[in-house]
C-alpha positions, 0 to 999 in steps of 0.5 A: 207255200212259197212264191213261184220261182221267177225266170224265163217263161220259156224255160218253165216246165210244160204241162202235158195236155192229159195231165192238165185236163185230168188235174182240172177235172179230178179236183172239181169232181171231188169238190162237187162230190163233197158238196152234193153229198151234203146237199142230198143229206140236207134233204133226207138226213139232216132234218131228222138227225140234226134238228128238232123233229117236232115240225118236219117243214121247219126242220127242212127249212133249217137244214136248208139254212145250213146248206146256204152257209157254204154260199156265203163262205165261198166269196170269203174263200175266193178272196183268201185263196184268190189272193194266194193264187194270184200272188204265189201261184195256181198250183199250191193254192189249188192243193190248199183249197182241196185239203180245206174242203176235204177235211171239212167233209170228212168231219161231217161224217163223224159229227154227233147228232141232235139226240146226242148233244142237242143244239151243239149238233147243228152248230158243229154241222154249220161250222163244217159247212163253213169249211166246205164253202171256204174250200170250194170258193178257192177250188173252182177258180184255180181249176178253171185257170189251170185248164184255160191258161194251159189251153191252145188258141181257139180251144179255151172253152173246150179246155175250160169245160173239163172242170165244169164236167166235175159237177155232173160226175160228182153229182152222179157219184154222190147220188149214186152212193146214197142210192146204193146205201139206201138199197143195201141198208134198212132205214134204221141202219141208214139213219144210224150210220150209213149216211156217214159212209160217203162223207168218210169215203171222200177222204180217199178221193181227196188223196187222189186229187192231191197226188195228181195236183202235186204233179203239175207245173205252174200255168204258162200265163201265170209264169209270164205275169211273174216274169213281167212283174205284173202281180199286184200287192192286193188283188182283191183291191184291184178287182173292186177298184178297177173291175167292179163293173165286170165283177157285178155283171159277171155275178149277175150273168151267173145268176140263172145258172145257179138258180137253175141248178139248185132248183133241179137238185135240192128243191126238186128232191125235197118237193118230189119226195114230199108234196109229189109223194115219190120215194127216195128210191124213185126220185133219185134215179130220175135226177141221175138221168137228168144229170146224164144230160147235164154232162152230155150238153157241157161238151156241146156248149164248149164246141159252140162257145169256141165257134161262136163265143162264150157270151153268145152261147150264154145268151141263148141258154138264158133265153131257153131257161126263161122259157123253161120256167113256165114248164113247172106246172105242166111237167113237174106239177103233174107229178107222174114219173114220165112228166117229172123225168122229162122235166129233169132231163130238159132242165139239166140239159139247159144247165149244161148249155149254160154251165159249160162255157161259164168258167171260161167266160168269167175267167176272161173278164179279168187280166192274168194278174187278178184272174184267180181272185176276179173269176172266183169272186164272181162265180161265188158271188153268183152262188150267193145271189143265185143259189144260196137261198134258192131251195129256201125261197122255192120251198116257201113259194111253192108252199104259199103260192104254188109250183107256178111261182117257182117257175116264175122265180127261175124265169125272173133270174134268167131275165136278170142274167140276160140283161147282165150278159148284154151289158158286159161288152160295155163294161169291158170297154170302160175297164180297158180305158 
């Protein structure tokens, strides 16, 4: 990768609106498709094939532990890719991040199982999961900046929600592929080879994403930073040295978003197909229905954010999530298809309201010269705090204290997020001095 060319920003090529929005959407759709097929497999495949099966609960917890690895790798990916994104350019870094994620995902599709190579199987799985985390750590921030740094005035939240739409689209594609395979194949064939198909098929999606991203130009905001000689030597040092307060508050401001999402996806799938007695074929469609509402509320949140501000929408959504935590026993705990479906619809709808404006809000915390690093680090540290251990913690809480404790856990996360969001204006004022 070579530095972006200098020169007058007025002479820089202009990206078309459609190309920018599609390039930001397709990349995160691919990234989240890859990420979610792992999350689904971590519940229904990996505990059986990659860990000792003598204790099913322990195997599930061990599988969730490998799931958590990517969240701890994501800040490392954010630091590495963020450095090049702020020093060299958004475009080249986005291509490299997508390739890292894609190769790691395809390799999972060819891994040997525990029955074939013993303890080496979970170690290789963990290594590939590490690669997924590194790639996603660099992908999200660049995709958001590609959208927001090309956005016209007054439309930043609308542009910034397109990368966020990649989450529900990727989830639906990932879950749908597993549902189709479960429907078409016997359990024996699915465990023998069928589960590998989505991982291997992701290679085709990666090629599409690379083609689209190679056609875009550098963002106007980054080109201006080059022209004005605003780039810093070590972006991450500047973020921690001059913007630490915003980094911490932004991380905590994303806490409820991450906790909610991974409770709605990974934990509910595990608990629903275990304790509640649903089959995979019964529960996955309920989740997909909820994700439809996730996708529908993302644009709504963007319209509201452009009108009232990102922070105001995030505060309102966090208050709703805090109240929603108390719905775990009467809705999810009831265990009927209707109550669980309603529970998932409301939870995913709230997820869309908080997730839609989050990317734009985090990006605007930092100046252009360190924005890739700052936004990526904030988002991915939020993933560690809010999501990495959420399925594990929730499973343990439900086992030891009942399903109500999982709701209290979510409400507590929302309360922390509310405090952080209210403190951000003070931290921004101090950082500007």
